[in-house]
C-alpha positions, 0 to 999 in steps of 0.5 A: 500500500502506497503512503500519501507521501509516496502518492504525492511524490509520484504525482509530482514526478508525473507532472514535473519530469515532462517539463525538465527540458523546457525548464532547462531551456528557459534557465539556460536563457536566464543564466547563459551558462549550462552548469548554472542552468542545471543548478537552477533547474535542480533548485527549482525542482527541489523547491517545487517538490517541497511546496507541492502540497500547496499546488492546487490540483487541476490548475496549471502546473507548468505555469506554477513551476515556471514561476518557481523557476523565475523566482528562484532565479531572481532571488538567488542568481541576480547578484552572481556575475555572468562569466562564461566561456564561448565555444564555437559549437555554441555559435555555429550549429551544423559544423559538427553535422555530416549533412552535405546540404549544410556547407561550412559557409551556411553553418557559419551564417546560421551561427552568426545569425544565432549569435546576433539573436542572442546578443539582441535578446541580451539587450532587451530589458529583462521584463521584455526578454522574459515575455518573449522567451516564455511566449516564442521559445517555451510556447506558453499561452498568454494567460500562463505567462501572466500567471508566471510573471504575476501581471495582467494578460494585457501587460503580457500582450503589450510587452510582447509587442514591444519586445518583438519591435525592439528585436526587429530594430536591434537586428535590422542592422545585422540582417539588413535585407536578409531577415 
């Protein structure tokens, strides 16, 4: 016979495990370091498990755990200096592939485009970067983003519009007629 604690942990596992990759992906954008992102996700999962009895079944678990991730980042990571080593693989996806359709030139252009996008995202104000990453990268719905950020849906929509416009302006000089 399974104890109540065992059922609670099993239920948490059923909800959390499918979201680990998305949590890591978002954490990676927040901290810009793979190891720090792993630590942030681990810390988030520990906090979420400890607080799981406060989660209301039937509500949006994904929004709940992303909010824990964001709050954990804001409270424990904002004072840490962001120092990272830049590897070629981070900026030139496709170089390691054996796909003959991807030439070294294509791979470098893709890597350059990705690096430009990352630099542009880093230039956005944090409140704009958060909303565009949650919407366009994590594919969360406006109401989920509103719950994570604790703002009205209208604020999410206006921030998203401003973030996209800012990105277009920042990237215009890089992409010129290509983008």
